[in-house]
VMD Tcl script that builds the backbone (N, CA, C; Angstrom):
set m [mol new atoms 165]
animate dup $m
set s [atomselect $m all]
$s set {name element resname resid chain x y z} {
  {N N MET 1 A 56.685 -161.239 248.919}
  {CA C MET 1 A 56.149 -160.220 249.752}
  {C C MET 1 A 55.289 -161.030 250.848}
  {N N ALA 2 A 54.821 -162.230 250.290}
  {CA C ALA 2 A 53.650 -162.848 251.124}
  {C C ALA 2 A 54.639 -163.167 252.413}
  {N N ALA 3 A 55.911 -163.703 252.017}
  {CA C ALA 3 A 56.665 -164.491 253.296}
  {C C ALA 3 A 57.107 -163.403 254.168}
  {N N SER 4 A 57.341 -162.336 253.803}
  {CA C SER 4 A 57.753 -160.967 254.905}
  {C C SER 4 A 56.473 -160.675 255.635}
  {N N ARG 5 A 55.157 -160.558 254.933}
  {CA C ARG 5 A 54.019 -160.012 255.663}
  {C C ARG 5 A 53.801 -161.464 256.887}
  {N N GLU 6 A 53.836 -162.513 256.414}
  {CA C GLU 6 A 53.813 -163.766 257.439}
  {C C GLU 6 A 55.024 -164.055 258.500}
  {N N ALA 7 A 56.059 -163.344 258.224}
  {CA C ALA 7 A 57.178 -163.366 259.302}
  {C C ALA 7 A 56.817 -162.486 260.245}
  {N N GLY 8 A 56.507 -161.356 259.703}
  {CA C GLY 8 A 55.700 -160.219 260.613}
  {C C GLY 8 A 54.591 -160.427 261.446}
  {N N TRP 9 A 53.627 -161.223 260.991}
  {CA C TRP 9 A 52.335 -161.609 261.793}
  {C C TRP 9 A 52.499 -162.715 263.042}
  {N N LYS 10 A 52.198 -162.045 263.946}
  {CA C LYS 10 A 52.084 -162.769 265.256}
  {C C LYS 10 A 50.912 -163.506 265.579}
  {N N GLY 11 A 49.860 -162.966 265.059}
  {CA C GLY 11 A 48.139 -163.616 265.247}
  {C C GLY 11 A 47.940 -162.964 266.513}
  {N N ASN 12 A 46.479 -163.631 266.753}
  {CA C ASN 12 A 45.975 -163.285 267.829}
  {C C ASN 12 A 45.411 -164.432 268.559}
  {N N LYS 13 A 46.154 -165.270 269.570}
  {CA C LYS 13 A 45.842 -166.686 269.852}
  {C C LYS 13 A 44.620 -166.224 270.995}
  {N N ALA 14 A 44.361 -165.113 271.611}
  {CA C ALA 14 A 43.286 -164.813 272.113}
  {C C ALA 14 A 41.686 -165.266 271.727}
  {N N THR 15 A 41.676 -165.185 270.267}
  {CA C THR 15 A 40.677 -165.323 269.465}
  {C C THR 15 A 40.594 -166.787 268.958}
  {N N LEU 16 A 41.390 -167.577 269.310}
  {CA C LEU 16 A 41.366 -169.259 268.842}
  {C C LEU 16 A 40.028 -169.851 270.329}
  {N N PRO 17 A 39.621 -170.711 269.772}
  {CA C PRO 17 A 38.482 -171.456 270.402}
  {C C PRO 17 A 39.181 -172.193 271.577}
  {N N SER 18 A 38.876 -172.646 272.731}
  {CA C SER 18 A 39.352 -173.532 273.668}
  {C C SER 18 A 38.432 -174.158 274.587}
  {N N LYS 19 A 38.839 -175.034 275.035}
  {CA C LYS 19 A 37.730 -175.938 275.844}
  {C C LYS 19 A 38.538 -176.870 277.051}
  {N N PRO 20 A 38.114 -177.146 277.840}
  {CA C PRO 20 A 39.027 -177.694 279.238}
  {C C PRO 20 A 39.247 -179.234 278.972}
  {N N CYS 21 A 40.308 -179.692 279.180}
  {CA C CYS 21 A 40.787 -181.134 279.309}
  {C C CYS 21 A 39.842 -181.944 279.875}
  {N N VAL 22 A 39.470 -183.185 279.643}
  {CA C VAL 22 A 38.542 -184.180 280.172}
  {C C VAL 22 A 39.398 -184.530 281.554}
  {N N ALA 23 A 40.536 -184.917 281.511}
  {CA C ALA 23 A 41.281 -185.539 282.396}
  {C C ALA 23 A 41.416 -184.556 283.573}
  {N N CYS 24 A 42.137 -183.425 283.006}
  {CA C CYS 24 A 42.884 -182.848 284.193}
  {C C CYS 24 A 42.193 -181.189 284.344}
  {N N GLY 25 A 41.381 -180.796 283.218}
  {CA C GLY 25 A 40.393 -179.719 283.500}
  {C C GLY 25 A 41.047 -178.580 282.806}
  {N N ARG 26 A 42.279 -178.515 282.645}
  {CA C ARG 26 A 43.078 -177.359 282.298}
  {C C ARG 26 A 42.475 -176.819 280.830}
  {N N PRO 27 A 42.647 -175.741 280.830}
  {CA C PRO 27 A 42.212 -175.192 279.017}
  {C C PRO 27 A 43.139 -175.334 278.004}
  {N N MET 28 A 42.627 -176.226 276.879}
  {CA C MET 28 A 43.461 -176.087 275.967}
  {C C MET 28 A 42.759 -175.539 274.741}
  {N N SER 29 A 43.893 -174.513 274.044}
  {CA C SER 29 A 43.335 -173.945 272.922}
  {C C SER 29 A 43.474 -174.605 271.627}
  {N N TRP 30 A 42.721 -174.219 270.729}
  {CA C TRP 30 A 42.581 -174.705 269.243}
  {C C TRP 30 A 43.834 -175.010 268.710}
  {N N ARG 31 A 44.417 -175.959 267.860}
  {CA C ARG 31 A 45.849 -176.098 267.248}
  {C C ARG 31 A 45.678 -176.414 265.965}
  {N N ARG 32 A 46.291 -175.940 265.005}
  {CA C ARG 32 A 46.099 -176.420 263.756}
  {C C ARG 32 A 46.005 -177.858 263.290}
  {N N ALA 33 A 46.854 -178.748 264.013}
  {CA C ALA 33 A 46.738 -180.059 264.005}
  {C C ALA 33 A 45.396 -180.763 264.272}
  {N N TRP 34 A 44.805 -180.085 265.062}
  {CA C TRP 34 A 43.420 -180.556 265.538}
  {C C TRP 34 A 42.330 -179.877 264.807}
  {N N ALA 35 A 42.561 -179.278 263.561}
  {CA C ALA 35 A 41.569 -178.591 262.736}
  {C C ALA 35 A 40.480 -179.674 262.281}
  {N N LYS 36 A 41.038 -180.336 261.683}
  {CA C LYS 36 A 39.903 -181.548 260.852}
  {C C LYS 36 A 38.982 -182.403 261.934}
  {N N ASN 37 A 39.500 -182.403 263.328}
  {CA C ASN 37 A 39.026 -183.303 264.331}
  {C C ASN 37 A 38.542 -182.605 265.695}
  {N N TRP 38 A 38.449 -181.015 265.796}
  {CA C TRP 38 A 38.539 -180.314 266.888}
  {C C TRP 38 A 37.292 -180.833 267.846}
  {N N ALA 39 A 36.211 -181.369 267.301}
  {CA C ALA 39 A 34.982 -181.699 268.290}
  {C C ALA 39 A 35.348 -182.931 268.628}
  {N N ASP 40 A 36.237 -183.652 268.494}
  {CA C ASP 40 A 36.591 -185.163 269.120}
  {C C ASP 40 A 37.750 -185.089 269.898}
  {N N VAL 41 A 38.466 -183.701 269.879}
  {CA C VAL 41 A 39.591 -183.809 270.767}
  {C C VAL 41 A 39.369 -183.500 272.091}
  {N N LYS 42 A 39.855 -184.532 273.213}
  {CA C LYS 42 A 39.179 -184.418 274.669}
  {C C LYS 42 A 40.072 -184.324 275.704}
  {N N TYR 43 A 41.662 -184.426 275.243}
  {CA C TYR 43 A 42.631 -184.648 276.059}
  {C C TYR 43 A 43.745 -183.826 275.724}
  {N N CYS 44 A 44.487 -182.991 276.431}
  {CA C CYS 44 A 45.454 -181.965 276.151}
  {C C CYS 44 A 46.862 -182.642 276.015}
  {N N SER 45 A 46.885 -183.787 276.222}
  {CA C SER 45 A 48.055 -184.314 275.899}
  {C C SER 45 A 48.160 -186.140 276.092}
  {N N ASP 46 A 48.882 -186.533 275.627}
  {CA C ASP 46 A 49.261 -188.421 275.720}
  {C C ASP 46 A 49.045 -188.572 277.367}
  {N N ALA 47 A 49.660 -188.063 278.239}
  {CA C ALA 47 A 49.914 -188.101 279.691}
  {C C ALA 47 A 48.181 -188.107 280.212}
  {N N CYS 48 A 47.473 -186.904 279.794}
  {CA C CYS 48 A 45.888 -187.034 280.060}
  {C C CYS 48 A 45.374 -188.013 279.634}
  {N N ARG 49 A 45.553 -188.577 278.258}
  {CA C ARG 49 A 45.103 -189.733 277.420}
  {C C ARG 49 A 45.175 -191.050 278.281}
  {N N ARG 50 A 46.432 -191.179 278.816}
  {CA C ARG 50 A 46.461 -192.615 279.484}
  {C C ARG 50 A 46.129 -192.552 280.686}
  {N N ARG 51 A 45.571 -190.932 281.531}
  {CA C ARG 51 A 45.322 -191.098 282.821}
  {C C ARG 51 A 43.665 -191.169 282.842}
  {N N LYS 52 A 43.081 -191.106 281.737}
  {CA C LYS 52 A 41.453 -191.200 281.468}
  {C C LYS 52 A 40.818 -192.067 282.635}
  {N N ALA 53 A 39.600 -191.588 282.761}
  {CA C ALA 53 A 38.603 -192.206 283.982}
  {C C ALA 53 A 38.054 -193.406 283.296}
  {N N ALA 54 A 38.214 -194.433 283.721}
  {CA C ALA 54 A 37.317 -195.652 283.123}
  {C C ALA 54 A 35.760 -195.459 282.718}
  {N N PRO 55 A 35.365 -196.127 281.818}
  {CA C PRO 55 A 33.968 -195.721 281.649}
  {C C PRO 55 A 32.827 -196.480 282.248}
}
mol reanalyze $m
mol bondsrecalc $m
mol representation Tube
mol addrep $m
């Protein structure tokens, strides 16, 4: 029964936290892969990470 309940659940992505990318400024929303280090996530993609500003 749990599998059918999960298959029908769409979720509410509007309630997920978000923050802007340091490089491009686009908003990036929380992802499960970033759950353990959400505070340390700064870039929305590898391309933005490569384009980051020099310190």
